N, C-alpha and C positions, 0 to 999 in steps of 0.2 A: 504492500500499499503506500509507503513512504521511501519507495526506493525510485531515483529517477529515472525515466526511459528515456535514453539515448538514442535518436534515430538512426539506424545503419543506411549506408548509404554504398554499396558496394561498387558502382560506376557512377564516373562522375558526369554528371550533369553541367553543361555551359558551356563555352568556349575556353579551350586548351590552351594557354600561351606556348609556344616554342621556348628552349631555352635559348637565351642570350649567346651571339658567337662572341668570340675574342677577336680584336681587332689587331691585326699586324703593325709594326710601326712601319713598314713600306707603303701600306696601303693609305697613311696622313701625309697631306703635301702641308709643308710651311706655310704660315699665314705672313705675308709681306705687309707691314705697315706703310702708310702712305708718307708719312713725313716723321722718319723716326725721332729727328730732333724736335718736335712740337714742343712748345714750351706750354704748362700750366698755365690755365686761367688765372688772372689775380683776383683777388680778394676786392671788393669793392673798399675802399679808403672809410675809414670811419668817422663818423664828425668829433671835432675835441668839445670838449665842454669848456666855453669860456666863465671865469667866475670873474664879477665887478665886486667890487670892494663893499657892495651893497647885500651882495648873495653870500659873503665869506661870513659879512657882521651876523645873517638870516642864518647862515647855517651853524656858526657859533653859539648863537642864544639858542638853538634849538637841540645843540648837543647837549649843552646844560642844563634846559629845562628837562629833556629826559633823565639825565643825570640825577636831578635833584627829585623828581619823581618816583623813580627808581628806590633812591636813597631811602625817601620818606616810606615807601611801603616797605622795605627791608627794616628800618627802624620801626615800625608800627607792630610788623609780625613778631620781632625781637621781643619788643614790650609785652605783647600779648599773651607769650611764652612765659617772661618773665613775672607776670601776676601770676599765673596759672600755676606757676610753681612754686610762688608765695602762700597762694590759699591753699592749695594741697600742703602744703609744710606747716599751716597753722591749724588747719581739720586733723592732723596726724597728732599735733600736740596736744590737741583738746581731746580727741578721743582717747589717746592716752593717758590723761587727768581723768577721765569720767572713767576707764577702766581701772585704776588705782584705787579711786573713790570707791566703786563696787566692791574691788576685792577687801578693803579695809571694813568694810561693813559687815562682814560673815563674822 
């Protein structure tokens, strides 16, 4: 019941392709280039970016703003971690004192 039934095909049906024949080197003719010394095409010249004094100031101001924003984000994350650490430490001290008081009451 659970055995797979594989169909048996004693004779191939369809188009049978013959085996490929090997080619000898005498049958191959050499290919001649029309111009063997042809130079490769030149890449198009890139346009150069010309920076004016105003654009240099704008780039410097933009870079400074990015540095300030990233610095503020990193400092705020560090402050959040520090506050969390201090609050966990305070909770640990309070719990320790409460456990000591409960043990003394016995």
